[in-house]
C-alpha positions, 0 to 999 in steps of 0.5 A: 866154192859153192859150185864145186861143192854141188858138183861133188854131191851130184857125182856122189849121188850118181855113184850111190845109185849104182852101188845100191843096185848091187849092194844086196845081190848075190855074187851070181846076180851081181856079176850078171847085173855088172855085165848089163851095166857096163853095156849101157850108156849113162849121163854122168854128171860133169864128165864126157864119158857115157859108159862104166867099166867093171873095174870102176864099178867094183871099186865103188862097191869096195869103198862103200863097204869099207867106209860104210855110213861115213859122210865122205863115202864116194865123194870125188877125191880132191887133188893133192895140190889144190890151191897151190897154183904151181904155174905161178911163181912167188914173184908173180903172185906178189906182183898180182896181189899188189896190182889188184890191191892198187886197182880192183878195176884191173881185169885178169886179161889186163893183168896177164898182158902186163905180166907178158910185157914184164917178162918176169918168167919164161911162162905166163899163166892163163887168165883163168889161173890168175882169176882163181888165184886172186879169188882164193886170197880174197881179191876177187874183182867183183867182191872188192868192187861191192865191198868199197862203195866209194869206188863203185863209179870211176869218174874219168875226165872226158872231152868231145874231140871236136864241136858238135860231137856231143851235146848235153841237156838238162833241166834245173830244179825249181828256184825261181818264181815268176809272174803268172800271165793269167793273174799278175798277183800270183807267181809260178815256178820257172826252171831252165832247160839247158843245151851245152856242147861238150867240147867248147862249153858253148850253150846252143840254147838255154831258156826258162819255162813254166814248171808245168811245161817241162815235157817232151814237146818243149824239150824237142822244140828247144832242141830244134831251134838249136839244130836250125841255128848250129847244125845237128850234133852227132850225139845227145847225152840225157838223163832218164827224166820223163821229159827226155824219155819219149819215143817222139824225141827218140824217133826224131833224133834217129831221123836226123842221125843223132844218137842218144846216150843216157845216164844211169838211174839217179847218176847226176854226176855223169853230166857234171858239165851241165850241172856246173852250168846250172850252178852258174845260173843260180849264183849269177842270175837266180840269186840276184833276181831273188833280191828284187822286190817284185817277181819278173815275167818269164820273158824278162827273166829269159831276156836277162838270161840271154844277156848274161850268157852272150856278154859274160859266159860265152866271152869269158875264158873257160878254166878247163879249155883255156878259151872262150866257149864262143871262140872254141865253138865257132872255130869248127869249120862250117863245112863240117856242120850238118844243117837241115832246113827249117821246113824239114825240121818242122815235119820231123818233129811233129807228133806221130802215130802208127797206121795201116793203109787200107786197100783203097789207100786210106788211113784213119786219123782223128776220126777223119779219112786221108788218102796217102800220096803213093800207091805203093803204100796200100796195105802197108804200116806207115808212120803218120805225122800231124799238126793237132792245130791244123788238120790239113797238115798230115805227112806219111813216112815209111821205113824212115822215108818221107813219102809226101802229104796226105789229103783229106778224103772226100767220098765221091759217088761218081767212080770216074771223078773219084778215079780222077781225083786219085790220079791228081793226088798221086801225080806231082804238080808241074811247075810253070817256068816263066820266060827268061825276059820276065826274070830280073838279073841276079845280084849278090843276095840272089847268088847267096840265096840260090846257093843256099836253096840248092844246098838245103832247102831244095833238097827232099827231106829224104836226101837231107836225112841221108846227107846228115847220116853220111856226113856224120861218119866222114866228119868223125873219121876226119877229126877224131883224135886230131889236135885242136886247130884254127879254122884256117888249118882245120880246112886243110888237115895235115898229115901226122909225121908220127903215124906209126903202126900202133897209132894205125891200130888205135885209129881203127879201133876208135873209128869202128868203136870196139876193141879188136880181138887177137886174130883182128889185131894180127890182121891189122899188123899184117896189113901195115907190114905188107902195105905200110907205112900208110898215110893218116889222111888216106886212112881217115878218108877211106874209113870215113867213105866206108862208114858213111855208106853204112858198112857194118863196123864188125866187118873188119876184112872189108875195111882192110881190103879197102885200105890195101886197095887205096895203098896200092892205087896211085893217087890221080 
C-alpha cells in the first residue's frame, strides 16, 4: 500500500510540472509550448512511454482548472474493480484463507500448486494474485510469522541417511570440578567436548578438558583423533562458539573434503541430539562424581566417562533408532568409510600462515628463512604449515596441494656450493632397494601391512585428499534414501522394484541438492519417457561418478546426457 501511495504522488508531481508550465500562458503561447512538449522525450514515472500527446496535456490542464486546489487534483485514477480479485472464485478464496491460516509457512507457489491439483475451477490464478489477495485480508506470510513468536522456527525431525553422513560437536557448560595438577589442594573447572554421529548416535570421541583448554587447537585435535579411528565424515554440524569458528579448522576440513554447516546464533535446540547427550553425562556421570568427598583428577574423570560410554551408552538400545549405537554405527561397510593416514592428518592439522616465495625461492617464518622444495613456486603466494615446537617441520601448500617440506636455509658464500645445495633440495632422494635374498619371506601380518600401506600410507597427501573428496560423492549417491540394511546386504545393494518416474526426479534433486524449475523438471520427465524405465543402481552409479569428478550441480543437461548414454549402452 505504501508503494502504491508513493507511485501516485510521483505521477501527480510529473503532471503538475507540465501544467504549471502552461497555466499562466496566453492561448498562442500555450499552443506553441504544447507543440514543443509533444516533440520532447520525458522520463515518465512508472511508465514505459517517453512522449506526451496534445490530448493528454490539455486534459491535465482542464482537470486542474476544474478541481483547483483539491488534494486529489491530477492524482492517478484508481481501478473501479480494485481489491475485488475477479480471477478468484469464492471457493478458491475460502480454500486459500483456510490453508494459509492452518500453516503460515505455505508459500504462494505451494498454494497455487495445490489449487492446480484439486482442479476446483477451469482457471487458476497466478502466484502474484494469490499473494495480493492474502495480503489484502491480513494473511500475508511474513506478517503472520512475525506476529507469532512461537512459530518463528519450525523443528522438523531429521536423521542422516547413513553413518558418517553427519557429525555434530558441542561443549557443555561447567558443572564439574577436578584437581589442579599444579596444586592438588585447588580445583579447576572441567567441561566435556563431544562428537556424535547423527544417524547412529554413536560417539566417535568424547573427552573432558580444562576450561581454559577450550580452543580451536583442542577441538581440532579431538576431531583428528576420531577421523583417524573411524574415517572422515561428510559434514560437520557446529554452533558459533569461539572454539569452533577458527580459520584453521575450516581450512583443515576443506582439505579433508568435510563440509561445515553452522547453527543460527543462540539456537542450541538445532543440535538437540548432542544436547541430549550432554544431559546424559550430567545425570549419569557428573551428578555421581559430585557426591564424592574429594575431587578427582582429569584423567580419572575421563576414565569414568569412557567406561560409561562403552559399557552403558553404546550398548543400550536407543529409543529413537530401535538399535544400539554401536550396532548401528558399525553396520556401515568399511569400503564406504574414507580413511586417511596419521601422517597426513598430522600435517593437515598444523597451524598455517600465508607467505610469498621470493624470486630466490625463500620464505620467511618466525624470523627464519626456508627454501621451498619446488622451483615452480618462486614468486607465488603459498600456505605454510609449521610445528611451533619443532622449527625444522615446515610444510608448503599451494592451491590446496601439498608441495613438500621446506628446508631451513643456510647462506653459502660459494655460488657453486649454493647451487648444488638447491639442486639436492629439489631432487627427491633415490631409494636403495635391498637384494631379494636379504628380504625375509612374507607372513600373514606382513601381507596385511603391505595392503594397508598400499591403500593409505604410501599414497601422497594430495592423492589421499583427492580420493576422500571423490569417494564422498560416490558414497552419497549409492546410499542416500536407501533403507537400513545389514553389513551383508549393504555390500550388494539391490535394485528397487518401485523406482518410478517420480522417484527418479526426486533422486536427482536430492543428489544435486537443489529444487528443479519447470523447464528442468520437463527435461527430466522427457528423459524418463524416452529412455525409461531406468534402473536405480545405474542412475546412482552414473551420478556418483559425475559428482566425484566435480561436475557442477547446475549443469543438469550434462547429467541427463550421461544417463541417456548409460541407458542406451549395453552393459559389458
